C-alpha positions in Angstrom: 71.1 96.6 149.1 72.8 93.4 148.0 73.8 95.1 144.7 75.2 98.2 146.5 77.3 95.9 148.8 78.8 93.9 145.7 79.6 97.1 143.9 81.3 98.4 147.2 83.3 95.2 147.4 84.4 95.3 143.8 85.3 99.0 144.1 87.5 98.1 147.2 89.1 95.3 145.3 90.0 97.4 142.5 91.6 100.1 144.8 93.7 97.4 146.5 94.8 96.0 143.1 95.9 99.4 141.9 98.0 99.9 144.9 99.9 96.7 143.8 100.7 98.0 140.3 104.3 99.1 140.1 104.6 102.8 139.0 108.3 102.8 138.3 110.8 100.6 136.5 109.9 96.8 136.8 111.0 95.1 140.0 112.1 91.7 140.2 110.2 90.1 143.1 112.9 87.6 143.6 115.7 90.2 143.8 117.5 89.8 147.1 115.9 86.6 148.0 118.3 84.3 149.7 121.1 86.8 149.9 123.2 87.3 153.0 122.7 89.7 155.7 125.2 92.5 155.0 124.1 93.2 151.4 123.5 96.9 150.7 122.2 98.8 147.8 125.5 99.1 146.1 126.9 95.7 147.1 127.9 94.0 150.3 128.7 96.1 153.4 132.5 96.3 153.8 133.7 93.8 156.4 130.6 91.6 156.2 130.4 87.9 155.5 129.0 88.7 152.1 132.0 91.0 151.6 134.4 88.3 152.4 132.6 85.8 150.1 132.6 88.4 147.1 136.1 89.7 147.7 138.0 86.6 148.5 135.7 83.4 148.6 134.9 81.5 151.7 135.3 77.9 150.8 138.1 75.8 149.8 137.9 72.3 148.5 139.8 69.1 149.2 140.5 65.9 147.3 139.1 62.5 148.7 140.6 61.5 152.0 143.0 64.5 151.8 143.9 67.6 153.6 146.6 69.0 151.5 145.7 72.4 150.1 145.6 72.6 146.4 147.0 75.5 144.5 143.3 76.7 143.9 142.6 76.6 147.6 146.0 78.5 148.4 144.8 81.2 145.9 141.5 81.5 147.8 143.2 81.5 151.2 145.7 84.3 149.8 142.8 86.4 149.1 141.2 85.7 152.5 144.3 86.6 154.2 144.6 90.1 152.3 140.9 90.6 153.1 141.6 89.9 156.8 144.5 92.3 156.8 142.0 95.0 155.8 139.7 94.0 158.8 142.2 93.5 161.6 139.6 93.3 164.2 137.6 90.6 162.4 137.9 86.9 163.8 136.8 83.9 161.7 135.9 80.3 162.2 137.3 77.7 159.9 134.9 74.8 159.7 136.4 71.4 158.3 133.8 69.3 156.4 133.8 65.8 154.7 131.8 63.8 152.5 129.5 61.0 153.8 132.0 58.1 153.1 134.0 56.9 156.2 133.0 56.5 159.9 131.7 59.5 161.9 134.8 59.5 164.0 137.2 59.2 161.1 135.5 62.2 159.2 135.6 64.4 162.4 139.3 63.9 162.5 139.7 64.4 158.9 137.6 67.6 159.0 139.7 68.9 162.0 142.8 68.3 159.8 141.3 70.3 157.1 140.5 73.2 159.3 143.9 73.2 160.9 145.6 73.0 157.3 143.5 76.1 156.4 144.3 77.8 159.6 148.1 77.1 159.2 148.2 78.4 155.7 146.4 81.8 156.8 148.7 82.2 159.7 151.7 81.6 157.4 150.3 84.5 155.3 150.4 86.8 158.4 147.0 86.4 160.0 147.3 86.5 163.8 146.4 82.8 165.0 144.5 84.5 167.9 141.9 85.6 165.3 141.1 82.2 164.1 139.2 79.4 165.6 138.6 75.9 164.0 136.0 73.3 164.2 135.2 70.1 162.5 131.7 69.1 161.5 133.0 65.9 159.8 130.1 64.5 157.5 127.5 66.2 159.7 126.7 69.3 157.5 126.8 68.5 153.8 126.3 71.2 151.4 124.8 68.7 149.1 123.0 65.8 150.6 123.2 63.4 147.5 125.4 60.5 147.3 127.2 61.4 144.0 130.7 62.3 143.0 129.6 65.9 142.5 128.0 66.2 146.0 130.9 64.6 147.7 133.4 66.9 146.0 131.4 70.0 147.2 131.1 68.5 150.8 134.9 68.0 151.2 135.6 71.5 152.2 136.9 74.1 154.7 134.4 77.0 155.2 135.5 80.4 156.5 132.9 82.4 158.3 133.2 85.7 160.4 132.7 84.8 164.1 133.2 88.3 165.6 134.3 91.8 164.5 135.9 94.3 167.0 135.8 91.7 169.7 
């Protein structure tokens, strides 16, 4: 009886294992891992956050202790403005961020200036100011928590996220 139970267990295990074998082209188990909501089988859903990021970019960077837009930042924002013209019901939030250096209060103020500089540039390109909100996170939400020049340069940014569509 014990032998019969062992054989039944082995047979059941083999059946389960055979169900896990891919029968078509190989599939990457990590495909899609960490992707944004809004990704479809042929790319991002039009008008989604993922579409904004793919089509225009969603982040611009600043020099240390600066809120002046670089030519690279202006190019990204020009693409964002064009994208926003395609989706006139979409509203965005601009978040100003800083690296860890400086006081909390100073970085909140600098982050606000960065978000406002980003907003002003988008408005100058024809985006309705009523569609844009700004917030400063100062040094509270770093992209990279390390204390290195590379990390600090990543953390000095303004990030554009879709806050509402059709609202």
